[in-house]
N, C-alpha and C positions, 0 to 999 in steps of 0.2 A: 275471723275478727268480728266482734259485735258491732251493731250500728253505733252504739255509744262510743266505743273505742275508736271507730273510724272517724267520727266527728271530732273527737279530741285530737286524733293524729293530724288532721288537717290544720288545726290551730297550732299544734306543736311544731309542725314543719314550717308553718308561716313564721312563728316566733324565732325559729333558728336562723332565718334569713332577714329578719326585720328587727334590729335592736330597739328601734323606736318606731311606733306606728300609730295611726289613727283608727278609730272604730270604723270609719267609712272604708278604710283599706281592707280590714279583715272581713267586714260584711260583704264587700265585693268578692273577695276570695271564696268565702263560704257560699255565697249565692251562685257563683260559677260552678261550685261543686254540688249544687242542689240542696244546700242547707238554708234554713230560714234565718231571718234577722233575730228572731226570739232565741233560737238555738245558740247563735253567736253571743248574744247578751248573757245567756246562762253560763256558757263556757268561759267567757271573760271573767265573770264574777267568781267562778270556781277557781280559776288560776290566780286571781288576785288574792282570794282568801287563802289559797295554798302557798302563797309566797313565790310563785313562778312568774307573776307579772306585777308590775308596779304601776299604779294609777297616778299619773303626773297631775292631770286635771281632767275635767270632763271631756271624754272622747279621745284622750291622748294617753298612750301606754308605753312602757319600756319593758323589755324582756330582761329578767333577772338571770344572769349567767349561772350555770351549774356550780354549786358550792358556795355561791354568794348569798347573803342575807338581804331580803327585801327591805329590812329596817335600816340598813347601812349603805346599800348600794346606791351609787349616783350615776345615772346615765350620762352619756357624752352630751355636754351642753350644746354643741353645735348641731347635733342631730335633733335635740329637743327643739331648738329654735327653728330649724329647717322644716320640722313637721308640725309646727304650731298652727300654721294655716296652709291651705293648698298652694298658695302663691308665694310662700315665705322664701326669702333669700337672705342668708347671712351677709351682713353689710356693715359699713362704717368702720369704727374701731375694731369691731369683732372680726371683720374680714381681714384687717391688718394682722390681727392675732392668729387667725386661721392660717395665713400665709407665712407666719413667723416673722412679721415685720412690725410688730407693736413694741414700743419701748417699754411699756408697763403692762402688767397683768391685771386684768379687771375680772370682777365677778358679775358683770353685766353683759348680757349677750343680746346684740341688736340684730333685728332682721327687717328687711323691706317687705311691705305688703301694700296692697291697693286700698285697704280699708283702715279706718280708725279703730284701733284695738286697745284694750287695757293690758297693761303689763301684768306679769304674774311672777311669783317667786317659787322656787323649788330647790331644796337641798343646797341652800347657800348661794344660789344664783338668782339674779333678776333677769327676766326675759322681756325685752322691750321691743314691741312692734312699732315701726316708724312708717308712717304713710309716705309712699313714694311721691316725689315732686309732681305737681299738677301737669307739667309739660310732658312728662313721660309716663304718667300713671296708667294710661290705657294702651301703651305700646307693648308689643311682645317683649318679655324680659325687662320690662320697665325701661326700655330704650337701649338695651344692649349691655355687653360687658358682664354677662352672667355665665358662670362656669358650673359644670357638674363634676365633682371630684370624689373619688373613693375616700371614705373616711370612717374609721372605727367600725368596719364591717358592713357599711352601707354606702349610699350615694348622698352627697350633700350639695345643695345649690348654694353658691357663694359668689359674691362679686369678684371680678378680677382686680388686680392691683390698680389697673388704669381706672376702672370704674370707681373703686374705693377712693382713690386720690381725688377724683372729681366730686364724688358725693360729700367727702369731708370738707371740701372747700365751698361746696354749695350750702352746707349746713354744719359749720364748724362746732356748733354746740354739741355735736355727737362725737367729737374727737378728743374731748378733754381740753386741757389748756394748750396754748401755742407751743410751749416747750415739748409737750407730749407729741403733738403732731409733727413738729419740725424734726425732732429726734427720730420719730418713726419714718418720716419721709427719707431721712438720710440712710436708713437701713435698706431702702429699695435700690438695688443695683441697676435695674433696667426697667424702662417703661416703653411701650409702643406709643410713641408720641403722636403718630397719626391718629391712633384710636382715641387718645386723650382729647385731641382737638375735636374729633367727631362727637364724642360723648358730651363734651363741654357745650358745644353749640346746640346740641339737642335739648339742653336744659332751658334754653331761651331766656337766659338771665345775664344781663350785662355785668352785674356784680360778680357772678360766678366766673365769667370770662376774665375779668380783671384779676381776680384772686388766682385763678389757674395760671394765667399769663405771668403774673409776678413770680410764682414759685417755679414755673418752668424756666424762667430766666435765671433764677438763682441756682438751678441745677443744670444749667445749659450744657456744661462739659460732661458731667456724669451721665446724663440721659440722652446725650447727643441731640439736643434740641436745635433745630435749624431756624434760619431767618424766616423761612416760609411758614413754619409752625407759629412763630410769634406774630408774624404779619397777619395770618388768618384770624388770630384772636384780637390783635390790636385794633383791627378795623371794626370790631364789635364791642370794644370797651365802652364804658359809660361816658357820656358827654360832660357830666358834672362829677366832681370829686365824691367818692364813696369811701366807706370805712372797711378796712380788712376785718376788724373785730366787730362782731354783732353788737357789742356793748358800746360801740362808737368811741373807743379809746383814742385819745389824741396821739399825734405822732407827726412824721414828716410825709409830705405828699410825694408819691412817686408819679411823676408827670406822664410817663409813658402809659401807665395803667390807670391814671386818675384815681389812685388808691392811697388813702391815708394809712400808713403803716406805723404801728407803735414802735417807739425806739427799742423797746424790749425785744421785739421780734427782729427788727432790722439789724440790731447790734448783737443779737444772740445773748441777751442779758442773763441767761441762766448759766453761762459758762463762767468758771472761776477766773479771775484776772491772773495773767501770767507774770 
């Protein structure tokens, strides 16, 4: 085997096990095999030109499967989001969708990251990086509730349903409207409520506590929510009335949670009258 074919074989083997990868990952693999960064750059360019690799954006690539065309192939969007940054974690509504619990299908894929990043588009999808809340930004796994799951031939970091539930109530603007979130929550058969309470308190937000407490109480029977769970949150609820909806929509005050809940949400206004 010639030196050139040996170098190419290293990249080919790497591509076979990495459907989506960064330039840093393949450079590390090549460096470990005694290859230079310049060699890696040249091989990447050659494979992109030959249609075996797809350049998603600077430093991010997808392997084109045998028999597929680089012009029409679309890499798995969760893998793209999860490799968009070193710390990226598929989150919010996209985590609901990953777990099969999203009411609607979106072409926006959200991921948590420690930095402020620009969104980008590729093959009909928008990839939106969302900076993790300040209280958990510097903690391992952004405070917890992060899973690593096999997906589409690789590993994907994604928030658990418990973390997703808390994240969406901490920042409802990332979940669509209240009908979308409520219908999605109803598709969740089980939550580890102990973990939900832990994750909620880590956010250090009284408003998030009241929102989570309100929805846990609504799903008390389904999710086996105990008095101790609600009590742990109730003691951290805000002292003054706050709004469920970030747009401060008017409604009725739920006194237990000091939360103004729009009638539309409280009465499930999206359901057709019987």
